[in-house]
C-alpha positions as CSV (number, residue, x, y, z in Angstrom):
1,M,-76.5,38.3,17.3
2,R,-73.1,39.2,19.4
3,E,-71.6,41.5,16.7
4,K,-74.9,43.4,16.7
5,R,-74.6,43.8,20.7
6,E,-71.2,45.1,20.4
7,K,-71.9,47.3,17.8
8,R,-75.1,48.8,19.9
9,K,-72.7,48.8,23.0
10,M,-70.0,51.1,20.9
11,N,-72.7,53.2,19.9
12,E,-74.2,54.0,23.4
13,N,-70.3,54.8,24.9
14,D,-69.8,57.0,22.0
15,E,-69.2,60.4,22.8
16,I,-71.8,63.3,21.5
17,E,-69.9,65.8,19.2
18,I,-71.3,69.1,18.5
19,D,-70.8,70.2,15.5
20,L,-70.8,74.3,15.5
21,S,-72.2,74.5,12.3
22,R,-75.4,72.9,13.6
23,V,-75.6,75.4,16.5
24,F,-74.9,78.3,14.7
25,E,-77.6,77.2,12.4
26,I,-79.8,76.6,15.2
27,I,-79.3,80.3,16.4
28,K,-79.8,81.8,13.4
29,K,-83.1,80.0,12.9
30,H,-84.8,80.9,15.7
31,F,-83.1,83.9,16.5
32,K,-86.1,85.9,17.6
33,P,-87.4,83.4,19.8
34,F,-84.3,83.3,21.4
35,A,-83.5,87.1,22.0
36,L,-87.1,87.2,23.3
37,I,-86.5,85.2,26.2
38,I,-83.1,87.1,26.7
39,L,-85.1,90.2,26.7
40,A,-88.1,89.0,28.6
41,A,-85.8,87.3,31.5
42,S,-84.0,91.3,31.4
43,I,-87.5,92.9,32.1
44,V,-88.8,90.7,34.4
45,A,-85.3,91.1,37.0
46,A,-85.0,95.0,35.9
47,L,-89.1,94.8,37.1
48,I,-88.6,92.5,40.4
49,T,-85.7,94.8,41.1
50,L,-88.0,98.2,40.8
51,F,-90.9,96.4,42.7
52,L,-90.3,93.8,44.5
53,I,-86.9,94.0,46.2
54,P,-87.1,96.5,49.1
55,K,-84.7,98.9,48.8
56,K,-81.8,99.6,51.4
57,Y,-79.3,102.6,52.3
58,T,-75.8,102.7,53.6
59,A,-74.6,105.4,56.1
60,E,-70.9,105.8,56.8
61,A,-69.3,107.6,59.3
62,K,-65.4,107.0,59.9
63,L,-63.6,107.4,62.9
64,I,-59.4,107.9,63.7
65,I,-58.3,106.3,66.9
66,V,-54.6,107.0,68.3
67,Q,-53.3,105.2,71.4
68,K,-50.9,107.9,72.9
69,S,-47.8,105.8,75.0
70,N,-47.0,109.1,77.0
71,P,-50.9,110.8,77.5
72,D,-48.9,114.2,78.5
73,S,-47.1,114.8,75.4
74,Q,-49.2,116.6,72.8
75,Q,-47.4,115.0,69.8
76,I,-48.0,111.5,68.3
77,S,-44.6,109.5,67.6
78,Y,-44.3,106.8,65.4
79,N,-44.7,104.0,67.7
80,D,-48.1,104.9,68.7
81,L,-49.5,104.8,65.2
82,Q,-48.0,101.7,64.6
83,I,-49.5,99.9,67.8
84,S,-52.9,102.1,67.2
85,Q,-52.8,100.3,64.1
86,K,-52.2,97.1,65.5
87,L,-55.7,97.8,67.9
88,V,-57.6,98.6,65.0
89,N,-59.2,94.8,64.8
90,T,-59.7,94.9,68.4
91,Y,-61.6,98.3,68.1
92,S,-63.2,96.8,65.4
93,E,-65.0,93.8,67.5
94,I,-65.7,96.3,70.4
95,L,-67.9,97.9,68.1
96,K,-69.7,95.0,67.3
97,S,-70.2,94.0,70.6
98,E,-73.1,93.9,72.7
99,A,-71.8,96.5,74.8
100,I,-72.0,99.0,72.2
101,S,-75.3,97.4,70.6
102,D,-77.1,97.4,73.8
103,E,-77.1,100.8,74.7
104,V,-77.3,102.5,71.0
105,I,-80.6,100.2,71.0
106,Q,-81.7,101.0,74.5
107,N,-80.5,104.9,73.4
108,L,-82.4,105.4,70.3
109,K,-85.4,103.1,71.6
110,L,-84.9,100.5,68.7
111,E,-87.6,97.7,69.8
112,D,-87.7,96.0,66.2
113,L,-84.0,95.4,66.7
114,D,-82.1,93.1,69.0
115,T,-78.2,91.9,69.3
116,E,-78.7,89.6,66.2
117,G,-80.0,92.1,64.1
118,Y,-77.3,94.7,65.3
119,Q,-74.8,92.4,63.6
120,K,-76.4,92.1,60.6
121,I,-77.1,95.9,59.5
122,V,-74.0,97.3,60.9
123,K,-70.7,96.5,59.3
124,I,-67.5,97.7,60.5
125,S,-64.3,97.7,58.3
126,S,-61.0,99.3,58.5
127,V,-59.0,101.4,56.1
128,K,-55.5,99.1,55.3
129,D,-52.4,100.4,57.2
130,T,-54.4,103.1,58.7
131,E,-55.9,103.4,62.1
132,V,-59.2,104.9,60.3
133,I,-62.5,102.7,60.9
134,T,-65.5,102.9,58.8
135,I,-68.7,102.1,60.5
136,A,-71.6,102.1,57.8
137,V,-75.2,101.0,58.8
138,T,-77.9,99.9,56.4
139,S,-81.4,100.3,56.7
140,K,-84.5,100.3,54.7
141,D,-85.0,104.2,56.0
142,P,-82.0,106.3,55.1
143,K,-82.7,108.5,58.5
144,E,-82.9,105.4,60.6
145,A,-79.4,104.5,59.0
146,A,-77.5,108.0,59.5
147,V,-78.9,108.0,63.0
148,I,-78.2,104.6,64.3
149,A,-74.1,105.4,62.4
150,N,-73.9,107.9,64.8
151,E,-75.3,107.0,67.7
152,I,-72.7,104.4,67.7
153,V,-70.1,106.8,67.3
154,D,-71.2,108.4,70.4
155,V,-71.5,105.3,72.5
156,F,-67.8,103.9,71.2
157,R,-66.3,107.1,72.6
158,D,-68.1,107.3,75.7
159,K,-67.4,103.2,76.6
160,I,-63.7,103.1,74.7
161,Y,-62.2,105.3,77.7
162,S,-64.0,102.9,80.3
163,I,-62.8,99.5,78.3
164,M,-58.9,100.4,77.3
165,N,-58.2,103.4,78.6
166,I,-58.2,105.4,75.4
167,E,-59.5,109.2,74.8
168,N,-57.9,110.0,71.8
169,V,-60.9,109.4,69.5
170,T,-61.4,111.5,66.5
171,V,-64.4,111.4,64.5
172,L,-63.2,111.8,60.7
173,N,-66.9,112.6,59.4
174,S,-70.1,111.8,61.1
175,A,-73.4,110.0,59.1
176,K,-75.2,111.5,56.8
177,I,-79.0,110.9,55.6
178,P,-77.8,108.7,52.0
179,E,-79.8,109.8,48.9
180,K,-79.2,107.3,46.8
181,K,-80.0,103.7,47.7
182,S,-76.8,101.0,48.3
183,S,-79.1,98.0,47.4
184,P,-80.7,96.4,45.4
185,S,-78.7,97.3,41.9
186,N,-80.6,97.4,38.9
187,I,-77.6,97.2,36.7
188,K,-76.5,94.1,38.4
189,N,-79.7,92.4,39.0
190,T,-80.8,93.4,35.1
191,L,-77.5,91.5,33.8
192,I,-78.1,88.7,36.0
193,G,-81.5,88.7,34.2
194,F,-80.1,88.9,30.9
195,L,-77.4,86.0,31.8
196,L,-80.4,83.8,32.7
197,G,-81.9,84.2,29.6
198,C,-78.6,83.1,27.9
199,V,-78.5,80.0,29.6
200,I,-82.3,79.1,29.1
201,D,-81.6,79.5,25.4
202,G,-78.4,77.2,25.5
203,C,-80.3,74.4,27.4
204,I,-82.8,74.7,24.1
205,V,-79.6,74.9,22.2
206,V,-78.3,71.4,23.3
207,Y,-82.0,70.0,23.4
208,L,-82.8,70.7,20.0
209,L,-79.1,69.2,19.2
210,L,-79.9,66.6,20.5
211,N,-82.7,65.7,19.2
212,D,-81.8,66.3,15.5
213,R,-82.7,63.4,14.2
214,N,-81.5,64.8,10.5
215,I,-78.9,63.3,8.2
216,R,-77.3,66.5,6.1
217,T,-73.8,64.7,4.7
218,E,-72.4,61.8,3.5
219,E,-70.1,61.6,7.0
220,E,-73.0,61.3,9.1
221,M,-74.5,58.7,7.3
222,K,-71.4,56.4,7.4
223,Q,-71.1,56.8,11.1
224,I,-74.5,55.9,11.6
225,F,-75.4,53.2,9.1
226,D,-72.5,50.4,8.5
227,Y,-73.5,50.0,4.8
228,P,-72.2,51.3,1.5
229,I,-74.0,54.2,-0.3
230,I,-74.9,53.6,-3.3
231,G,-75.5,56.9,-4.8
232,L,-76.7,60.3,-3.8
233,I,-79.5,62.6,-4.7
234,P,-78.7,65.8,-6.0
235,D,-80.8,68.7,-3.4
236,M,-82.1,71.0,-6.2
237,T,-83.4,73.6,-3.8
238,H,-79.6,74.5,-2.5
239,G,-77.8,73.4,-5.7
240,T,-75.5,71.2,-4.1
241,G,-75.8,67.3,-3.3
242,G,-77.3,65.7,0.0
243,A,-77.8,62.3,1.0
244,E,-81.0,60.6,1.3
């Protein structure tokens, strides 16, 4: 009895080995259902993207700000450029602050937008090692996105002088009404659906492997049963010997 219990414990602690040949065999046998699952998941993801997820549009405006150490000078020194680069993060925080957002909301009479909503739709970024700041506004309405971006620029140009005594704010380009949506991405979401289908297929393959009780080789029989094999019955259908 003790010997039988020890063998059972050994079997429970044995690691599960996956035979790749069986994996390919299962995939080959169920190829059509697996392909249909992947296709269905991709189509569902594409349809959800097209019809259920709201389209959003992003309008961008760009500014360049240079703070002159000598306001009377018409030339900009290298020192001025370095100082301006260091202050880019400060300008970005001002653009996201309530001092700007509250006035933009009030000027455009955006009743459905509050400060928190402003923070979500407005993204401020800077081009590395430059004084260029990009203001990107995302909205379901492409025209609204462009209007808000340009209003932020106007309010900032008015406010920055009283905040930091800076007049040298140049608009590199005003926001234009975007013609193409910025999100959601049809290709990205369809790819996610494709990958999800592959994951589902993988789970099915693992399930079939774990529940496969067929014995195909003499070695497998020796691993499962601790008895000597007396003989083999030939598999006449495949022309090779099989363990029975």
